[in-house]
PyMOL Python script that loads the backbone (N, CA, C, O; Angstrom):
from pymol import cmd

cmd.read_pdbstr("""\
ATOM      1  N   UNK A   1     -14.913  -5.854   5.108  1.00  0.00           N
ATOM      2  CA  UNK A   1     -13.560  -5.332   5.167  1.00  0.00           C
ATOM      3  C   UNK A   1     -13.061  -5.427   6.605  1.00  0.00           C
ATOM      4  O   UNK A   1     -13.743  -4.983   7.528  1.00  0.00           O
ATOM      5  N   UNK A   2     -11.895  -5.993   6.798  1.00  0.00           N
ATOM      6  CA  UNK A   2     -11.327  -6.177   8.123  1.00  0.00           C
ATOM      7  C   UNK A   2     -10.357  -5.054   8.454  1.00  0.00           C
ATOM      8  O   UNK A   2      -9.625  -4.569   7.592  1.00  0.00           O
ATOM      9  N   UNK A   3     -10.367  -4.642   9.745  1.00  0.00           N
ATOM     10  CA  UNK A   3      -9.443  -3.606  10.185  1.00  0.00           C
ATOM     11  C   UNK A   3      -8.138  -4.187  10.702  1.00  0.00           C
ATOM     12  O   UNK A   3      -7.071  -3.600  10.525  1.00  0.00           O
ATOM     13  N   UNK A   4      -8.233  -5.346  11.343  1.00  0.00           N
ATOM     14  CA  UNK A   4      -7.057  -5.975  11.946  1.00  0.00           C
ATOM     15  C   UNK A   4      -6.756  -7.300  11.259  1.00  0.00           C
ATOM     16  O   UNK A   4      -7.674  -7.991  10.817  1.00  0.00           O
ATOM     17  N   UNK A   5      -5.492  -7.657  11.167  1.00  0.00           N
ATOM     18  CA  UNK A   5      -5.156  -8.944  10.557  1.00  0.00           C
ATOM     19  C   UNK A   5      -5.519 -10.107  11.471  1.00  0.00           C
ATOM     20  O   UNK A   5      -5.623  -9.946  12.687  1.00  0.00           O
ATOM     21  N   UNK A   6      -5.708 -11.260  10.882  1.00  0.00           N
ATOM     22  CA  UNK A   6      -5.966 -12.489  11.626  1.00  0.00           C
ATOM     23  C   UNK A   6      -4.625 -13.047  12.104  1.00  0.00           C
ATOM     24  O   UNK A   6      -3.659 -13.084  11.341  1.00  0.00           O
ATOM     25  N   UNK A   7      -4.567 -13.473  13.346  1.00  0.00           N
ATOM     26  CA  UNK A   7      -3.365 -14.109  13.881  1.00  0.00           C
ATOM     27  C   UNK A   7      -3.301 -15.524  13.299  1.00  0.00           C
ATOM     28  O   UNK A   7      -4.165 -16.356  13.576  1.00  0.00           O
ATOM     29  N   UNK A   8      -2.277 -15.786  12.496  1.00  0.00           N
ATOM     30  CA  UNK A   8      -2.126 -17.103  11.880  1.00  0.00           C
ATOM     31  C   UNK A   8      -1.529 -18.112  12.860  1.00  0.00           C
ATOM     32  O   UNK A   8      -1.848 -19.299  12.794  1.00  0.00           O
ATOM     33  N   UNK A   9      -0.665 -17.650  13.768  1.00  0.00           N
ATOM     34  CA  UNK A   9      -0.041 -18.495  14.785  1.00  0.00           C
ATOM     35  C   UNK A   9       0.625 -17.598  15.823  1.00  0.00           C
ATOM     36  O   UNK A   9       1.008 -16.468  15.520  1.00  0.00           O
ATOM     37  N   UNK A  10       0.761 -18.099  17.036  1.00  0.00           N
ATOM     38  CA  UNK A  10       1.405 -17.342  18.108  1.00  0.00           C
ATOM     39  C   UNK A  10       2.887 -17.663  18.250  1.00  0.00           C
ATOM     40  O   UNK A  10       3.481 -17.472  19.312  1.00  0.00           O
ATOM     41  N   UNK A  11       3.466 -18.149  17.171  1.00  0.00           N
ATOM     42  CA  UNK A  11       4.901 -18.427  17.133  1.00  0.00           C
ATOM     43  C   UNK A  11       5.434 -17.992  15.769  1.00  0.00           C
ATOM     44  O   UNK A  11       4.700 -18.029  14.781  1.00  0.00           O
ATOM     45  N   UNK A  12       6.695 -17.584  15.702  1.00  0.00           N
ATOM     46  CA  UNK A  12       7.269 -17.244  14.402  1.00  0.00           C
ATOM     47  C   UNK A  12       7.569 -18.517  13.609  1.00  0.00           C
ATOM     48  O   UNK A  12       7.627 -19.614  14.165  1.00  0.00           O
ATOM     49  N   UNK A  13       7.754 -18.350  12.321  1.00  0.00           N
ATOM     50  CA  UNK A  13       8.112 -19.474  11.451  1.00  0.00           C
ATOM     51  C   UNK A  13       9.548 -19.287  10.985  1.00  0.00           C
ATOM     52  O   UNK A  13       9.875 -18.267  10.379  1.00  0.00           O
ATOM     53  N   UNK A  14      10.403 -20.256  11.262  1.00  0.00           N
ATOM     54  CA  UNK A  14      11.779 -20.214  10.794  1.00  0.00           C
ATOM     55  C   UNK A  14      11.851 -20.746   9.375  1.00  0.00           C
ATOM     56  O   UNK A  14      11.489 -21.893   9.113  1.00  0.00           O
ATOM     57  N   UNK A  15      12.322 -19.903   8.456  1.00  0.00           N
ATOM     58  CA  UNK A  15      12.390 -20.302   7.053  1.00  0.00           C
ATOM     59  C   UNK A  15      13.767 -19.976   6.477  1.00  0.00           C
ATOM     60  O   UNK A  15      14.386 -18.981   6.851  1.00  0.00           O
ATOM     61  N   UNK A  16      14.234 -20.819   5.570  1.00  0.00           N
ATOM     62  CA  UNK A  16      15.498 -20.584   4.871  1.00  0.00           C
ATOM     63  C   UNK A  16      15.214 -19.673   3.681  1.00  0.00           C
ATOM     64  O   UNK A  16      14.407 -20.008   2.815  1.00  0.00           O
ATOM     65  N   UNK A  17      15.877 -18.526   3.642  1.00  0.00           N
ATOM     66  CA  UNK A  17      15.674 -17.565   2.566  1.00  0.00           C
ATOM     67  C   UNK A  17      16.979 -17.349   1.811  1.00  0.00           C
ATOM     68  O   UNK A  17      18.063 -17.437   2.388  1.00  0.00           O
ATOM     69  N   UNK A  18      16.865 -17.062   0.508  1.00  0.00           N
ATOM     70  CA  UNK A  18      18.019 -16.828  -0.346  1.00  0.00           C
ATOM     71  C   UNK A  18      18.202 -15.332  -0.576  1.00  0.00           C
ATOM     72  O   UNK A  18      17.235 -14.617  -0.840  1.00  0.00           O
ATOM     73  N   UNK A  19      19.438 -14.864  -0.476  1.00  0.00           N
ATOM     74  CA  UNK A  19      19.753 -13.454  -0.710  1.00  0.00           C
ATOM     75  C   UNK A  19      19.354 -13.038  -2.120  1.00  0.00           C
ATOM     76  O   UNK A  19      19.566 -13.771  -3.085  1.00  0.00           O
ATOM     77  N   UNK A  20      18.767 -11.835  -2.220  1.00  0.00           N
ATOM     78  CA  UNK A  20      18.418 -11.271  -3.515  1.00  0.00           C
ATOM     79  C   UNK A  20      17.153 -11.805  -4.151  1.00  0.00           C
ATOM     80  O   UNK A  20      16.737 -11.289  -5.188  1.00  0.00           O
ATOM     81  N   UNK A  21      16.524 -12.816  -3.577  1.00  0.00           N
ATOM     82  CA  UNK A  21      15.296 -13.383  -4.124  1.00  0.00           C
ATOM     83  C   UNK A  21      14.103 -12.651  -3.503  1.00  0.00           C
ATOM     84  O   UNK A  21      14.084 -12.447  -2.290  1.00  0.00           O
ATOM     85  N   UNK A  22      13.105 -12.248  -4.307  1.00  0.00           N
ATOM     86  CA  UNK A  22      11.939 -11.571  -3.738  1.00  0.00           C
ATOM     87  C   UNK A  22      10.995 -12.557  -3.038  1.00  0.00           C
ATOM     88  O   UNK A  22      10.738 -13.654  -3.535  1.00  0.00           O
ATOM     89  N   UNK A  23      10.495 -12.144  -1.891  1.00  0.00           N
ATOM     90  CA  UNK A  23       9.513 -12.912  -1.124  1.00  0.00           C
ATOM     91  C   UNK A  23       8.340 -11.999  -0.817  1.00  0.00           C
ATOM     92  O   UNK A  23       8.487 -10.777  -0.797  1.00  0.00           O
ATOM     93  N   UNK A  24       7.173 -12.591  -0.578  1.00  0.00           N
ATOM     94  CA  UNK A  24       5.975 -11.826  -0.269  1.00  0.00           C
ATOM     95  C   UNK A  24       5.377 -12.355   1.026  1.00  0.00           C
ATOM     96  O   UNK A  24       4.859 -13.470   1.080  1.00  0.00           O
ATOM     97  N   UNK A  25       5.458 -11.528   2.072  1.00  0.00           N
ATOM     98  CA  UNK A  25       4.968 -11.893   3.408  1.00  0.00           C
ATOM     99  C   UNK A  25       3.482 -11.586   3.517  1.00  0.00           C
ATOM    100  O   UNK A  25       3.028 -10.533   3.069  1.00  0.00           O
ATOM    101  N   UNK A  26       2.737 -12.486   4.101  1.00  0.00           N
ATOM    102  CA  UNK A  26       1.301 -12.300   4.333  1.00  0.00           C
ATOM    103  C   UNK A  26       1.097 -11.328   5.486  1.00  0.00           C
ATOM    104  O   UNK A  26       1.581 -11.565   6.592  1.00  0.00           O
ATOM    105  N   UNK A  27       0.385 -10.239   5.234  1.00  0.00           N
ATOM    106  CA  UNK A  27       0.092  -9.259   6.291  1.00  0.00           C
ATOM    107  C   UNK A  27      -1.319  -9.401   6.842  1.00  0.00           C
ATOM    108  O   UNK A  27      -1.631  -8.835   7.889  1.00  0.00           O
ATOM    109  N   UNK A  28      -2.180 -10.150   6.151  1.00  0.00           N
ATOM    110  CA  UNK A  28      -3.579 -10.263   6.576  1.00  0.00           C
ATOM    111  C   UNK A  28      -3.830 -11.445   7.504  1.00  0.00           C
ATOM    112  O   UNK A  28      -4.786 -11.427   8.279  1.00  0.00           O
ATOM    113  N   UNK A  29      -2.985 -12.470   7.436  1.00  0.00           N
ATOM    114  CA  UNK A  29      -3.165 -13.665   8.257  1.00  0.00           C
ATOM    115  C   UNK A  29      -4.084 -14.702   7.639  1.00  0.00           C
ATOM    116  O   UNK A  29      -4.331 -15.738   8.258  1.00  0.00           O
ATOM    117  N   UNK A  30      -4.598 -14.461   6.441  1.00  0.00           N
ATOM    118  CA  UNK A  30      -5.553 -15.374   5.813  1.00  0.00           C
ATOM    119  C   UNK A  30      -4.913 -16.399   4.883  1.00  0.00           C
ATOM    120  O   UNK A  30      -5.568 -17.362   4.486  1.00  0.00           O
ATOM    121  N   UNK A  31      -3.658 -16.210   4.532  1.00  0.00           N
ATOM    122  CA  UNK A  31      -2.975 -17.102   3.595  1.00  0.00           C
ATOM    123  C   UNK A  31      -2.896 -18.531   4.131  1.00  0.00           C
ATOM    124  O   UNK A  31      -2.685 -18.753   5.323  1.00  0.00           O
ATOM    125  N   UNK A  32      -3.065 -19.477   3.238  1.00  0.00           N
ATOM    126  CA  UNK A  32      -2.910 -20.896   3.586  1.00  0.00           C
ATOM    127  C   UNK A  32      -1.443 -21.313   3.490  1.00  0.00           C
ATOM    128  O   UNK A  32      -1.109 -22.450   3.820  1.00  0.00           O
ATOM    129  N   UNK A  33      -0.569 -20.424   3.049  1.00  0.00           N
ATOM    130  CA  UNK A  33       0.852 -20.721   2.868  1.00  0.00           C
ATOM    131  C   UNK A  33       1.703 -19.890   3.818  1.00  0.00           C
ATOM    132  O   UNK A  33       2.781 -19.434   3.437  1.00  0.00           O
ATOM    133  N   UNK A  34       1.241 -19.688   5.039  1.00  0.00           N
ATOM    134  CA  UNK A  34       1.935 -18.875   6.041  1.00  0.00           C
ATOM    135  C   UNK A  34       3.387 -19.283   6.179  1.00  0.00           C
ATOM    136  O   UNK A  34       3.701 -20.473   6.138  1.00  0.00           O
ATOM    137  N   UNK A  35       4.270 -18.328   6.339  1.00  0.00           N
ATOM    138  CA  UNK A  35       4.045 -16.903   6.526  1.00  0.00           C
ATOM    139  C   UNK A  35       4.012 -16.119   5.216  1.00  0.00           C
ATOM    140  O   UNK A  35       4.058 -14.889   5.226  1.00  0.00           O
ATOM    141  N   UNK A  36       3.933 -16.826   4.095  1.00  0.00           N
ATOM    142  CA  UNK A  36       3.956 -16.173   2.797  1.00  0.00           C
ATOM    143  C   UNK A  36       2.551 -15.946   2.258  1.00  0.00           C
ATOM    144  O   UNK A  36       1.605 -16.638   2.636  1.00  0.00           O
ATOM    145  N   UNK A  37       2.431 -14.969   1.374  1.00  0.00           N
ATOM    146  CA  UNK A  37       1.156 -14.575   0.788  1.00  0.00           C
ATOM    147  C   UNK A  37       0.724 -15.552  -0.298  1.00  0.00           C
ATOM    148  O   UNK A  37       1.541 -16.012  -1.095  1.00  0.00           O
ATOM    149  N   UNK A  38      -0.578 -15.864  -0.319  1.00  0.00           N
ATOM    150  CA  UNK A  38      -1.145 -16.656  -1.416  1.00  0.00           C
ATOM    151  C   UNK A  38      -2.273 -15.895  -2.121  1.00  0.00           C
ATOM    152  O   UNK A  38      -3.006 -16.467  -2.927  1.00  0.00           O
ATOM    153  N   UNK A  39      -2.405 -14.592  -1.810  1.00  0.00           N
ATOM    154  CA  UNK A  39      -3.425 -13.761  -2.449  1.00  0.00           C
ATOM    155  C   UNK A  39      -4.762 -13.747  -1.743  1.00  0.00           C
ATOM    156  O   UNK A  39      -5.700 -13.120  -2.237  1.00  0.00           O
ATOM    157  N   UNK A  40      -4.890 -14.418  -0.596  1.00  0.00           N
ATOM    158  CA  UNK A  40      -6.167 -14.489   0.113  1.00  0.00           C
ATOM    159  C   UNK A  40      -6.686 -13.110   0.533  1.00  0.00           C
ATOM    160  O   UNK A  40      -7.890 -12.937   0.722  1.00  0.00           O
ATOM    161  N   UNK A  41      -5.795 -12.136   0.681  1.00  0.00           N
ATOM    162  CA  UNK A  41      -6.205 -10.787   1.096  1.00  0.00           C
ATOM    163  C   UNK A  41      -7.082 -10.103   0.049  1.00  0.00           C
ATOM    164  O   UNK A  41      -7.773  -9.136   0.367  1.00  0.00           O
ATOM    165  N   UNK A  42      -7.067 -10.571  -1.149  1.00  0.00           N
ATOM    166  CA  UNK A  42      -7.823  -9.945  -2.239  1.00  0.00           C
ATOM    167  C   UNK A  42      -9.325 -10.162  -2.114  1.00  0.00           C
ATOM    168  O   UNK A  42     -10.104  -9.509  -2.809  1.00  0.00           O
ATOM    169  N   UNK A  43      -9.739 -11.067  -1.241  1.00  0.00           N
ATOM    170  CA  UNK A  43     -11.161 -11.380  -1.074  1.00  0.00           C
ATOM    171  C   UNK A  43     -11.776 -10.556   0.053  1.00  0.00           C
ATOM    172  O   UNK A  43     -12.088 -11.086   1.119  1.00  0.00           O
ATOM    173  N   UNK A  44     -11.951  -9.254  -0.189  1.00  0.00           N
ATOM    174  CA  UNK A  44     -12.674  -8.411   0.758  1.00  0.00           C
ATOM    175  C   UNK A  44     -11.850  -7.735   1.828  1.00  0.00           C
ATOM    176  O   UNK A  44     -12.417  -7.311   2.835  1.00  0.00           O
ATOM    177  N   UNK A  45     -10.524  -7.607   1.668  1.00  0.00           N
ATOM    178  CA  UNK A  45      -9.722  -6.882   2.652  1.00  0.00           C
ATOM    179  C   UNK A  45      -8.935  -5.778   1.948  1.00  0.00           C
ATOM    180  O   UNK A  45      -8.794  -5.774   0.725  1.00  0.00           O
ATOM    181  N   UNK A  46      -8.433  -4.855   2.738  1.00  0.00           N
ATOM    182  CA  UNK A  46      -7.577  -3.789   2.215  1.00  0.00           C
ATOM    183  C   UNK A  46      -6.098  -4.102   2.414  1.00  0.00           C
ATOM    184  O   UNK A  46      -5.241  -3.271   2.114  1.00  0.00           O
ATOM    185  N   UNK A  47      -5.797  -5.293   2.919  1.00  0.00           N
ATOM    186  CA  UNK A  47      -4.415  -5.685   3.161  1.00  0.00           C
ATOM    187  C   UNK A  47      -3.676  -5.916   1.858  1.00  0.00           C
ATOM    188  O   UNK A  47      -4.276  -6.246   0.835  1.00  0.00           O
ATOM    189  N   UNK A  48      -2.368  -5.739   1.910  1.00  0.00           N
ATOM    190  CA  UNK A  48      -1.490  -6.024   0.775  1.00  0.00           C
ATOM    191  C   UNK A  48      -0.320  -6.864   1.286  1.00  0.00           C
ATOM    192  O   UNK A  48       0.078  -6.748   2.445  1.00  0.00           O
ATOM    193  N   UNK A  49       0.216  -7.695   0.425  1.00  0.00           N
ATOM    194  CA  UNK A  49       1.401  -8.461   0.814  1.00  0.00           C
ATOM    195  C   UNK A  49       2.594  -7.517   0.907  1.00  0.00           C
ATOM    196  O   UNK A  49       2.607  -6.450   0.292  1.00  0.00           O
ATOM    197  N   UNK A  50       3.588  -7.922   1.680  1.00  0.00           N
ATOM    198  CA  UNK A  50       4.804  -7.129   1.838  1.00  0.00           C
ATOM    199  C   UNK A  50       5.924  -7.811   1.076  1.00  0.00           C
ATOM    200  O   UNK A  50       6.347  -8.911   1.434  1.00  0.00           O
ATOM    201  N   UNK A  51       6.406  -7.159   0.025  1.00  0.00           N
ATOM    202  CA  UNK A  51       7.527  -7.692  -0.743  1.00  0.00           C
ATOM    203  C   UNK A  51       8.815  -7.350  -0.011  1.00  0.00           C
ATOM    204  O   UNK A  51       9.010  -6.215   0.424  1.00  0.00           O
ATOM    205  N   UNK A  52       9.705  -8.355   0.126  1.00  0.00           N
ATOM    206  CA  UNK A  52      10.991  -8.123   0.781  1.00  0.00           C
ATOM    207  C   UNK A  52      12.045  -9.056   0.218  1.00  0.00           C
ATOM    208  O   UNK A  52      11.734 -10.075  -0.397  1.00  0.00           O
ATOM    209  N   UNK A  53      13.298  -8.688   0.441  1.00  0.00           N
ATOM    210  CA  UNK A  53      14.458  -9.504   0.085  1.00  0.00           C
ATOM    211  C   UNK A  53      15.409  -9.489   1.269  1.00  0.00           C
ATOM    212  O   UNK A  53      15.400  -8.545   2.059  1.00  0.00           O
ATOM    213  N   UNK A  54      16.222 -10.512   1.400  1.00  0.00           N
ATOM    214  CA  UNK A  54      17.228 -10.538   2.451  1.00  0.00           C
ATOM    215  C   UNK A  54      18.597 -10.315   1.819  1.00  0.00           C
ATOM    216  O   UNK A  54      18.841 -10.700   0.675  1.00  0.00           O
ATOM    217  N   UNK A  55      19.480  -9.691   2.582  1.00  0.00           N
ATOM    218  CA  UNK A  55      20.832  -9.423   2.085  1.00  0.00           C
ATOM    219  C   UNK A  55      21.740 -10.635   2.216  1.00  0.00           C
ATOM    220  O   UNK A  55      22.664 -10.823   1.424  1.00  0.00           O
ATOM    221  N   UNK A  56      21.463 -11.465   3.235  1.00  0.00           N
ATOM    222  CA  UNK A  56      22.263 -12.669   3.461  1.00  0.00           C
ATOM    223  C   UNK A  56      21.355 -13.888   3.507  1.00  0.00           C
ATOM    224  O   UNK A  56      20.338 -13.882   4.201  1.00  0.00           O
ATOM    225  N   UNK A  57      21.716 -14.929   2.773  1.00  0.00           N
ATOM    226  CA  UNK A  57      20.958 -16.176   2.805  1.00  0.00           C
ATOM    227  C   UNK A  57      21.053 -16.797   4.198  1.00  0.00           C
ATOM    228  O   UNK A  57      22.056 -16.634   4.893  1.00  0.00           O
ATOM    229  N   UNK A  58      20.016 -17.500   4.591  1.00  0.00           N
ATOM    230  CA  UNK A  58      20.020 -18.190   5.879  1.00  0.00           C
ATOM    231  C   UNK A  58      18.635 -18.269   6.470  1.00  0.00           C
ATOM    232  O   UNK A  58      17.650 -17.863   5.853  1.00  0.00           O
ATOM    233  N   UNK A  59      18.573 -18.803   7.686  1.00  0.00           N
ATOM    234  CA  UNK A  59      17.305 -18.972   8.379  1.00  0.00           C
ATOM    235  C   UNK A  59      16.882 -17.642   8.984  1.00  0.00           C
ATOM    236  O   UNK A  59      17.659 -16.979   9.671  1.00  0.00           O
ATOM    237  N   UNK A  60      15.639 -17.266   8.719  1.00  0.00           N
ATOM    238  CA  UNK A  60      15.045 -16.034   9.250  1.00  0.00           C
ATOM    239  C   UNK A  60      13.734 -16.405   9.937  1.00  0.00           C
ATOM    240  O   UNK A  60      13.050 -17.346   9.534  1.00  0.00           O
ATOM    241  N   UNK A  61      13.398 -15.651  10.978  1.00  0.00           N
ATOM    242  CA  UNK A  61      12.185 -15.911  11.742  1.00  0.00           C
ATOM    243  C   UNK A  61      11.122 -14.883  11.351  1.00  0.00           C
ATOM    244  O   UNK A  61      11.238 -13.699  11.667  1.00  0.00           O
ATOM    245  N   UNK A  62      10.084 -15.362  10.658  1.00  0.00           N
ATOM    246  CA  UNK A  62       9.039 -14.484  10.153  1.00  0.00           C
ATOM    247  C   UNK A  62       7.812 -14.520  11.051  1.00  0.00           C
ATOM    248  O   UNK A  62       7.419 -15.570  11.561  1.00  0.00           O
ATOM    249  N   UNK A  63       7.218 -13.347  11.230  1.00  0.00           N
ATOM    250  CA  UNK A  63       6.046 -13.175  12.088  1.00  0.00           C
ATOM    251  C   UNK A  63       4.833 -13.883  11.500  1.00  0.00           C
ATOM    252  O   UNK A  63       4.603 -13.851  10.291  1.00  0.00           O
ATOM    253  N   UNK A  64       4.064 -14.518  12.371  1.00  0.00           N
ATOM    254  CA  UNK A  64       2.787 -15.116  11.976  1.00  0.00           C
ATOM    255  C   UNK A  64       1.623 -14.554  12.777  1.00  0.00           C
ATOM    256  O   UNK A  64       0.466 -14.755  12.407  1.00  0.00           O
ATOM    257  N   UNK A  65       1.914 -13.842  13.885  1.00  0.00           N
ATOM    258  CA  UNK A  65       0.824 -13.263  14.677  1.00  0.00           C
ATOM    259  C   UNK A  65       0.326 -11.963  14.054  1.00  0.00           C
ATOM    260  O   UNK A  65      -0.775 -11.506  14.362  1.00  0.00           O
ATOM    261  N   UNK A  66       1.133 -11.367  13.178  1.00  0.00           N
ATOM    262  CA  UNK A  66       0.823 -10.144  12.437  1.00  0.00           C
ATOM    263  C   UNK A  66       0.816  -8.890  13.306  1.00  0.00           C
ATOM    264  O   UNK A  66       0.288  -7.856  12.896  1.00  0.00           O
ATOM    265  N   UNK A  67       1.396  -8.972  14.504  1.00  0.00           N
ATOM    266  CA  UNK A  67       1.481  -7.825  15.412  1.00  0.00           C
ATOM    267  C   UNK A  67       2.869  -7.191  15.437  1.00  0.00           C
ATOM    268  O   UNK A  67       3.068  -6.177  16.106  1.00  0.00           O
ATOM    269  N   UNK A  68       3.822  -7.765  14.727  1.00  0.00           N
ATOM    270  CA  UNK A  68       5.197  -7.288  14.759  1.00  0.00           C
ATOM    271  C   UNK A  68       5.312  -5.818  14.363  1.00  0.00           C
ATOM    272  O   UNK A  68       4.551  -5.323  13.532  1.00  0.00           O
ATOM    273  N   UNK A  69       6.261  -5.142  14.964  1.00  0.00           N
ATOM    274  CA  UNK A  69       6.559  -3.758  14.597  1.00  0.00           C
ATOM    275  C   UNK A  69       7.718  -3.720  13.593  1.00  0.00           C
ATOM    276  O   UNK A  69       8.147  -2.647  13.170  1.00  0.00           O
ATOM    277  N   UNK A  70       8.221  -4.916  13.213  1.00  0.00           N
ATOM    278  CA  UNK A  70       9.332  -5.016  12.268  1.00  0.00           C
ATOM    279  C   UNK A  70       9.015  -6.019  11.146  1.00  0.00           C
ATOM    280  O   UNK A  70       9.788  -6.947  10.908  1.00  0.00           O
ATOM    281  N   UNK A  71       7.883  -5.833  10.461  1.00  0.00           N
ATOM    282  CA  UNK A  71       7.505  -6.811   9.436  1.00  0.00           C
ATOM    283  C   UNK A  71       8.568  -6.933   8.342  1.00  0.00           C
ATOM    284  O   UNK A  71       9.164  -5.934   7.939  1.00  0.00           O
ATOM    285  N   UNK A  72       8.799  -8.134   7.873  1.00  0.00           N
ATOM    286  CA  UNK A  72       8.090  -9.375   8.128  1.00  0.00           C
ATOM    287  C   UNK A  72       8.656 -10.190   9.290  1.00  0.00           C
ATOM    288  O   UNK A  72       8.215 -11.308   9.553  1.00  0.00           O
ATOM    289  N   UNK A  73       9.637  -9.612   9.976  1.00  0.00           N
ATOM    290  CA  UNK A  73      10.368 -10.367  11.003  1.00  0.00           C
ATOM    291  C   UNK A  73       9.674 -10.342  12.361  1.00  0.00           C
ATOM    292  O   UNK A  73       9.070  -9.342  12.749  1.00  0.00           O
ATOM    293  N   UNK A  74       9.772 -11.445  13.064  1.00  0.00           N
ATOM    294  CA  UNK A  74       9.215 -11.543  14.416  1.00  0.00           C
ATOM    295  C   UNK A  74      10.003 -10.652  15.356  1.00  0.00           C
ATOM    296  O   UNK A  74      11.233 -10.650  15.333  1.00  0.00           O
ATOM    297  N   UNK A  75       9.289  -9.886  16.192  1.00  0.00           N
ATOM    298  CA  UNK A  75       9.927  -9.063  17.216  1.00  0.00           C
ATOM    299  C   UNK A  75       9.463  -9.461  18.624  1.00  0.00           C
ATOM    300  O   UNK A  75       9.720  -8.745  19.592  1.00  0.00           O
ATOM    301  N   UNK A  76       8.779 -10.604  18.730  1.00  0.00           N
ATOM    302  CA  UNK A  76       8.316 -11.077  20.027  1.00  0.00           C
ATOM    303  C   UNK A  76       6.973 -10.526  20.448  1.00  0.00           C
ATOM    304  O   UNK A  76       6.542 -10.780  21.572  1.00  0.00           O
ATOM    305  N   UNK A  77       6.291  -9.779  19.588  1.00  0.00           N
ATOM    306  CA  UNK A  77       4.990  -9.197  19.921  1.00  0.00           C
ATOM    307  C   UNK A  77       3.945 -10.245  20.278  1.00  0.00           C
ATOM    308  O   UNK A  77       2.993  -9.947  20.999  1.00  0.00           O
ATOM    309  N   UNK A  78       4.108 -11.454  19.788  1.00  0.00           N
ATOM    310  CA  UNK A  78       3.163 -12.529  20.106  1.00  0.00           C
ATOM    311  C   UNK A  78       3.168 -12.880  21.598  1.00  0.00           C
ATOM    312  O   UNK A  78       2.247 -13.532  22.088  1.00  0.00           O
ATOM    313  N   UNK A  79       4.194 -12.451  22.305  1.00  0.00           N
ATOM    314  CA  UNK A  79       4.290 -12.750  23.744  1.00  0.00           C
ATOM    315  C   UNK A  79       3.466 -11.796  24.602  1.00  0.00           C
ATOM    316  O   UNK A  79       3.315 -12.021  25.803  1.00  0.00           O
ATOM    317  N   UNK A  80       2.935 -10.741  24.005  1.00  0.00           N
ATOM    318  CA  UNK A  80       2.147  -9.788  24.812  1.00  0.00           C
ATOM    319  C   UNK A  80       0.705  -9.743  24.377  1.00  0.00           C
ATOM    320  O   UNK A  80      -0.090  -8.997  24.949  1.00  0.00           O
TER     321      UNK A  80
END
""", "prot")
cmd.dss("prot")
cmd.show_as("cartoon", "prot")
cmd.util.cbc("prot")
cmd.orient("prot")
């Protein structure tokens, strides 16, 4: 069982998201489909995916370092 998530990348991922559509952000860092969840957390971790929707369609910057204080969005935490 892991206490801290794995850093998937030290940069955010810019993705086009549609308003009102559910998305699942990877919180463990183990997903092969970063920054989205593929269920990899189910293999021996206590992590859960984060379900979210956006109010406006467009490009959003999602965290991949897993240190953000505003999940699923990048807040620049990868810089420290």
